[in-house]
KEKE-3310 file (N, C-alpha, C; in steps of 0.2 Angstrom, whole numbers, plus 5000, padded with zeros to 4 digits):
npx = (5000:4995:5002:5015:5012:5009:5022:5029:5037:5031:5028:5036:5046:5052:5057:5066:5075:5080:5086:5096:5103:5107:5117:5130:5133:5133:5143:5154:5154:5158:5170:5177:5176:5183:5196:5199:5199:5210:5216:5205:5205:5216:5213:5200:5186:5178:5164:5163:5169:5159:5149:5153:5153:5139:5135:5140:5134:5121:5122:5124:5112:5104:5110:5108:5094:5093:5099:5091:5079:5085:5087:5074:5068:5077:5074:5061:5062:5067:5065:5050:5050:5063:5061:5051:5046:5058:5062:5068:5080:5085:5085:5094:5106:5108:5110:5121:5130:5131:5136:5148:5155:5155:5166:5179:5177:5177:5191:5197:5207:5218:5220:5222:5234:5243:5244:5250:5242:5236:5225:5209:5196:5195:5193:5180:5173:5177:5173:5159:5157:5161:5152:5140:5142:5144:5131:5124:5129:5126:5112:5110:5115:5106:5094:5096:5099:5092:5098:5107:5099:5092:5103:5106:5094:5095:5107:5102:5092:5101:5109:5100:5097:5109:5109:5098:5103:5112:5103:5097:5107:5109:5097:5099:5110:5104:5096:5105:5111:5100:5097:5109:5109:5097:5101:5112:5104:5096:5105)
npy = (5371:5383:5388:5390:5400:5410:5412:5418:5433:5451:5464:5475:5470:5461:5470:5478:5468:5464:5476:5476:5465:5468:5478:5473:5464:5472:5481:5472:5468:5479:5481:5470:5474:5486:5481:5475:5485:5493:5485:5484:5497:5498:5490:5492:5502:5516:5514:5500:5497:5503:5495:5482:5485:5487:5474:5468:5475:5471:5457:5457:5462:5451:5441:5446:5445:5431:5427:5433:5425:5413:5416:5419:5406:5399:5405:5401:5388:5390:5391:5397:5404:5411:5419:5428:5444:5447:5446:5453:5456:5443:5438:5447:5445:5431:5432:5440:5432:5421:5428:5432:5420:5416:5422:5416:5405:5410:5414:5402:5394:5402:5402:5389:5387:5395:5389:5377:5366:5351:5343:5348:5345:5345:5358:5362:5355:5360:5374:5372:5368:5379:5388:5383:5383:5397:5401:5395:5402:5415:5414:5411:5423:5432:5428:5430:5443:5458:5471:5468:5465:5478:5485:5480:5483:5497:5499:5495:5505:5515:5512:5510:5520:5521:5508:5509:5518:5510:5501:5508:5510:5497:5494:5503:5498:5486:5491:5495:5483:5476:5485:5484:5471:5471:5480:5472:5461:5467:5473)
npz = (4830:4833:4844:4838:4829:4838:4844:4834:4829:4831:4818:4821:4829:4820:4810:4818:4822:4809:4805:4815:4812:4799:4800:4805:4795:4783:4786:4787:4774:4767:4773:4767:4754:4753:4756:4744:4736:4731:4721:4712:4708:4700:4689:4684:4678:4684:4684:4683:4696:4704:4701:4706:4719:4720:4718:4729:4740:4737:4739:4752:4757:4754:4762:4774:4775:4774:4786:4795:4793:4797:4811:4816:4814:4823:4835:4836:4842:4854:4872:4879:4891:4890:4879:4883:4881:4877:4863:4853:4858:4861:4848:4841:4848:4845:4831:4831:4837:4828:4817:4822:4824:4811:4805:4808:4800:4788:4787:4788:4781:4782:4796:4798:4791:4798:4810:4806:4802:4795:4793:4793:4799:4812:4815:4812:4821:4833:4831:4830:4844:4851:4846:4851:4865:4867:4863:4874:4885:4882:4883:4897:4902:4897:4902:4916:4918:4917:4915:4905:4894:4893:4889:4876:4870:4870:4863:4850:4848:4845:4834:4824:4815:4808:4802:4794:4785:4778:4773:4764:4755:4751:4744:4734:4728:4724:4714:4705:4701:4695:4685:4677:4673:4666:4655:4650:4645:4636:4627)
capx = (5001:4993:5008:5020:5010:5010:5029:5032:5038:5027:5032:5041:5052:5056:5061:5072:5080:5083:5091:5102:5107:5110:5122:5137:5134:5135:5150:5159:5154:5162:5177:5180:5177:5189:5202:5201:5198:5216:5217:5200:5207:5221:5211:5193:5184:5174:5157:5164:5170:5153:5145:5156:5150:5132:5134:5142:5128:5115:5123:5124:5105:5102:5113:5104:5087:5094:5101:5084:5075:5088:5086:5067:5067:5080:5070:5055:5064:5070:5060:5046:5053:5068:5059:5046:5047:5065:5063:5073:5087:5088:5087:5100:5112:5109:5112:5128:5135:5132:5140:5155:5158:5157:5172:5184:5176:5180:5198:5199:5213:5224:5221:5226:5241:5247:5245:5252:5237:5234:5218:5205:5190:5195:5191:5173:5170:5179:5169:5152:5157:5162:5146:5134:5144:5142:5124:5122:5132:5122:5105:5110:5116:5100:5088:5097:5101:5088:5102:5110:5093:5092:5109:5105:5089:5098:5111:5098:5089:5106:5111:5095:5098:5115:5107:5093:5107:5115:5098:5096:5113:5108:5092:5102:5114:5100:5093:5110:5112:5094:5098:5115:5106:5092:5105:5115:5100:5094:5110)
capy = (5376:5390:5390:5392:5407:5414:5413:5423:5440:5456:5467:5480:5466:5459:5476:5480:5463:5465:5482:5474:5460:5471:5482:5470:5461:5477:5483:5467:5468:5485:5480:5466:5478:5491:5477:5474:5492:5495:5480:5486:5503:5497:5486:5493:5509:5518:5511:5493:5497:5504:5488:5477:5487:5486:5467:5466:5477:5467:5451:5459:5462:5444:5438:5449:5442:5424:5427:5435:5419:5408:5418:5418:5399:5397:5407:5396:5382:5392:5391:5403:5408:5415:5424:5432:5451:5448:5443:5457:5455:5436:5437:5451:5441:5425:5434:5442:5426:5418:5432:5432:5413:5414:5426:5411:5401:5414:5414:5395:5392:5406:5400:5382:5388:5399:5384:5371:5361:5348:5341:5354:5343:5347:5365:5362:5352:5366:5379:5370:5367:5386:5391:5381:5386:5404:5402:5394:5407:5421:5413:5412:5430:5436:5426:5432:5450:5463:5476:5466:5466:5485:5487:5478:5488:5504:5498:5494:5511:5520:5510:5508:5525:5519:5502:5512:5521:5504:5498:5513:5508:5490:5495:5507:5493:5481:5494:5495:5476:5475:5489:5481:5465:5473:5483:5467:5457:5470:5475)
capz = (4825:4836:4848:4833:4827:4844:4845:4829:4831:4827:4813:4824:4831:4814:4807:4822:4821:4803:4805:4819:4808:4793:4802:4805:4788:4778:4788:4785:4766:4765:4774:4762:4747:4754:4756:4737:4731:4727:4715:4708:4705:4695:4683:4682:4677:4690:4683:4685:4703:4707:4699:4710:4726:4720:4719:4736:4744:4736:4742:4760:4758:4754:4768:4780:4774:4776:4793:4798:4793:4802:4818:4817:4815:4829:4841:4837:4846:4861:4877:4879:4896:4888:4875:4886:4881:4875:4857:4849:4862:4859:4841:4840:4851:4841:4825:4831:4838:4822:4813:4825:4823:4804:4803:4808:4794:4782:4787:4790:4778:4785:4803:4798:4789:4804:4815:4802:4802:4788:4794:4796:4801:4819:4815:4811:4828:4838:4829:4833:4851:4853:4844:4855:4871:4867:4864:4881:4889:4881:4886:4904:4904:4895:4907:4923:4918:4914:4912:4898:4889:4892:4885:4869:4867:4869:4857:4844:4846:4843:4828:4819:4810:4803:4798:4789:4779:4775:4770:4758:4750:4749:4739:4728:4725:4720:4708:4700:4699:4691:4679:4673:4670:4660:4650:4647:4642:4630:4623)
cpx = (5000:4999:5014:5018:5011:5017:5032:5032:5033:5031:5037:5047:5056:5060:5067:5077:5083:5088:5097:5106:5111:5116:5129:5138:5136:5142:5155:5160:5159:5169:5181:5181:5182:5196:5204:5201:5204:5217:5211:5202:5212:5219:5204:5191:5179:5167:5158:5165:5163:5148:5147:5153:5143:5131:5135:5136:5122:5116:5122:5116:5102:5104:5109:5097:5088:5095:5095:5080:5078:5087:5079:5066:5071:5077:5063:5056:5067:5064:5056:5048:5058:5066:5054:5048:5055:5067:5068:5080:5090:5089:5093:5107:5113:5112:5120:5133:5136:5137:5148:5158:5158:5163:5178:5183:5178:5188:5201:5206:5219:5225:5225:5233:5246:5248:5248:5248:5235:5227:5214:5198:5189:5192:5184:5170:5172:5174:5162:5152:5157:5155:5140:5136:5142:5135:5121:5123:5127:5115:5105:5111:5109:5094:5090:5098:5097:5092:5105:5105:5092:5097:5108:5099:5091:5103:5107:5094:5095:5108:5106:5095:5103:5113:5102:5097:5110:5109:5096:5101:5112:5102:5095:5107:5110:5097:5099:5111:5106:5095:5104:5113:5101:5096:5109:5111:5097:5099:5115)
cpy = (5383:5392:5392:5399:5412:5416:5417:5430:5445:5460:5472:5476:5463:5465:5478:5474:5463:5470:5480:5469:5463:5475:5479:5467:5466:5480:5478:5467:5474:5485:5476:5470:5483:5487:5476:5480:5494:5491:5482:5492:5502:5493:5487:5500:5510:5515:5504:5493:5498:5498:5483:5479:5486:5479:5465:5469:5473:5460:5452:5459:5455:5440:5440:5445:5434:5423:5428:5428:5414:5410:5417:5410:5396:5399:5404:5390:5384:5392:5397:5407:5413:5421:5429:5440:5452:5446:5446:5456:5448:5435:5441:5447:5434:5427:5436:5437:5422:5421:5432:5425:5412:5418:5420:5406:5404:5414:5407:5393:5396:5404:5393:5383:5391:5393:5377:5365:5358:5346:5346:5352:5345:5354:5366:5360:5358:5372:5378:5370:5374:5389:5390:5383:5393:5405:5400:5399:5413:5420:5413:5419:5434:5434:5430:5440:5455:5469:5474:5467:5473:5488:5486:5482:5495:5504:5498:5501:5516:5518:5509:5514:5523:5513:5504:5515:5515:5501:5502:5511:5501:5490:5498:5502:5488:5484:5494:5488:5475:5479:5487:5475:5466:5476:5477:5462:5460:5472:5470)
cpz = (4828:4840:4844:4831:4832:4846:4840:4831:4828:4822:4816:4826:4825:4811:4811:4822:4815:4802:4809:4815:4802:4794:4801:4798:4783:4780:4786:4777:4764:4767:4769:4755:4748:4754:4749:4733:4728:4721:4710:4704:4699:4688:4681:4682:4683:4690:4685:4693:4707:4706:4704:4717:4726:4721:4726:4741:4743:4739:4750:4762:4759:4760:4774:4780:4776:4783:4797:4799:4797:4809:4820:4818:4821:4835:4842:4842:4853:4866:4878:4885:4895:4883:4877:4886:4879:4868:4853:4852:4860:4852:4839:4842:4847:4834:4825:4833:4832:4817:4815:4824:4815:4801:4803:4802:4788:4781:4789:4787:4781:4792:4803:4796:4794:4809:4812:4803:4795:4788:4797:4798:4809:4820:4816:4818:4833:4837:4832:4840:4854:4852:4849:4863:4872:4867:4871:4886:4888:4884:4893:4906:4903:4900:4914:4923:4914:4911:4906:4893:4888:4888:4878:4866:4866:4863:4850:4842:4843:4836:4822:4813:4805:4799:4793:4783:4775:4771:4763:4753:4747:4743:4733:4724:4721:4714:4703:4697:4694:4684:4674:4670:4665:4654:4646:4643:4636:4625:4621)
residu = (MET:LYS:SER:ILE:ILE:ASN:ARG:LEU:PRO:ASN:ARG:GLU:GLN:VAL:VAL:LEU:LEU:PHE:LEU:ALA:ILE:SER:LEU:PRO:ILE:ASN:PHE:TRP:ALA:LEU:VAL:VAL:PHE:LEU:GLN:GLU:LEU:PRO:ALA:TYR:VAL:LEU:ARG:MET:SER:ALA:TRP:GLU:ILE:LEU:SER:VAL:LEU:ALA:TYR:ILE:LEU:THR:LEU:ALA:LEU:VAL:ASP:SER:LEU:ILE:LEU:LEU:ALA:ILE:CYS:VAL:ILE:LEU:LEU:LEU:PHE:MET:PRO:THR:SER:LEU:LEU:LYS:GLY:ARG:TYR:THR:ALA:ALA:GLY:THR:MET:SER:ALA:TYR:LEU:ILE:ILE:LEU:TRP:LEU:ILE:PRO:ILE:GLN:TYR:GLN:GLU:SER:ILE:ALA:ALA:ARG:PHE:HIS:VAL:VAL:GLU:GLN:SER:TRP:PHE:VAL:TRP:LEU:TRP:LEU:ALA:LEU:LEU:PHE:ALA:SER:PHE:ALA:LEU:PHE:ALA:ILE:ILE:LEU:VAL:ARG:SER:GLU:LYS:PHE:GLU:ARG:MET:ILE:ARG:ALA:TYR:LEU:GLU:ARG:VAL:SER:LEU:LEU:ALA:SER:VAL:TYR:LEU:PHE:PHE:ASN:PHE:ALA:GLY:LEU:LEU:ILE:VAL:ILE:ALA:ARG:ASN:LEU:ILE:ALA:ALA:ASN:GLY)
# end
């Protein structure tokens, strides 16, 4: 039990990891929203479009928190030699690999249609194999290259401000969602 507690990250590492995770999730949420925006403009009012954006941003916040928990749990099972002073870099790369490999899952049907695949169970096995192979490759690179770790830290220092802006919009979206639900419950 004591070794598990010792393997948990400190507050600064968790915050930095959360900001690193929230950046691509919020970016992808906004890309999906902007893809649908022309259809929303044709059939919704400005308040309804803002409400849809608020729900999307709130969902991105929840997704970021879930992925943060998954990464912390995943890093608990990694060897201590890998994590020695590299928690944020390892967590960021784990999260980004998961996010990267979730994109094909989102477009699984269009990928299968493009390649004329009827049975899609192969896709899940291929996806899992590539995910684990990329984790192994990233672990080898992270252990052998301090330059790679420094690059990740430099990247995190640069994008933390942008991620903080996204976080502000996430909480603003959460407040709009709460306000809409309170108004709907009372009215």
